[in-house]
N, C-alpha and C positions, 0 to 999 in steps of 0.2 A: 197673230202669228207667234208661235213659240220662239223663245230665244234660248240659246245654249250658253251656259256660264261654266267657269271652272271654279271649283270650291275645294280648298285644301283643308282636310280634316286630319286630326291625329288618329292614329290607329285605334285608340280606345274609343273615341267618339264615333268613328266609322262603324266599329263593331256594335255599339249601342244602337245607332240609327239602322243598321242592316238588320239587327235582331228585331227591332220594333216594326220595321217595314215588312219583314217576313211574316210576323204575327198577323199583320193586317192583309197579307197576301197582295202587296202592291209594290211598285218600284220604289227604291230609296229616294229618287228625285221627287216623286209624288209625296212621300212621307215628309220630307224636309220642307217642301213647298207648303203643304197643309199645316205643318207645325208652326212655320213662320207666320202664315196668315192668321192662325188662331192667336198667336202671341200678340200680333199687332192689334187685332180686334179687341182683345181683353186688356191690353196695357197702354194703348195709345189713344183710342177713340172712346168716347162715352156713348152709351146707348140712349135711346129716347127717354127712358125712365130717369137715368142719372141727370140728363140735361134738364128735364122738368124740375127735378129736385134742386138743381143749381139755380135755375131761373126763379124759383119760388122762394129762395133764401134771400131775403131782403138785405141782411147785413153782408152776406157774401157778394151779392151783385154790386152793392155800394163800394165795397173794398176793391173789387175787380175794376170798376169804373175809375176809381181814384188811381189805381195802379196804372191803367192805360193812359190816363191824363198825365200822370207824373212821367211816364215813359215818353210820351209825345213832347212834353216840355223839357225833357232831359234832366229831370230832377232825380236825385238819388244816385246810387252807385251800383255797379254790377258786383254781385257776390257770387264767387265761384266755389 
């Protein structure tokens, strides 16, 4: 089921989104939803090829395992 949210945009951003949505002949809500989904897919998740490359990198996987181990044993410090 769809959910309705309120999104506050500057006038400038609204005009940009409205223009781009109009070019694609679709509602601004659909344009924003699609843009956010694409951003998440490209910037948050890795695809199967990237994951395979990560898993095949021996030094990287050793480093990641060390980092997880250190985190679990509370070694190190948080760097912000």
